[in-house]
C-alpha positions, 0 to 999 in steps of 0.5 A: 471495504474488503475483496468484494467491493466494487466502485472506488478505493484509495491504495498505498501502490508503488509504480515498479516501472513506467507501465506497471503499479503494485497494490501494497495497502487498501481499498482506503475510502479516500487518499487522504487515510491511503497518504499517511501508510505509504512511508510504513509500506515502502520501508517494508517493501525496501526491507523484506522485498527485490532488492530493485524495491529501494529505486520504485516510486511510493505514492497512493493512485485511485483506483476506479473499479469497472461495472462487476469488477472488484476493487483489488485488495493491497498486497500488503494488507495481509501482512502489516495491515491497514491501519499502524499500531504497535504491532506493524509498527514494529515488524517495519522498523518503527523508530530508525531515523526514517531509514 
């Protein structure tokens, strides 16, 4: 999926307030595809984002694009990639004891 895809997408997200959320990774085809990447995205944001990122709530979110609108692109897609691989896990501190 890319920025021109419309329809339904699933995302790894951070809820920053009661009403605001950020699409971190995605869109994925289903929740099961997004779920394994929640901790990786959380670690990256906690290490590289604002201090309050430790207090944010992380999980998955289903997004349905309105007719004519594109699904959003995850903010970390280009930084850490949507799929886990050796390069991106090293970048987010893999093997750090589940920090």
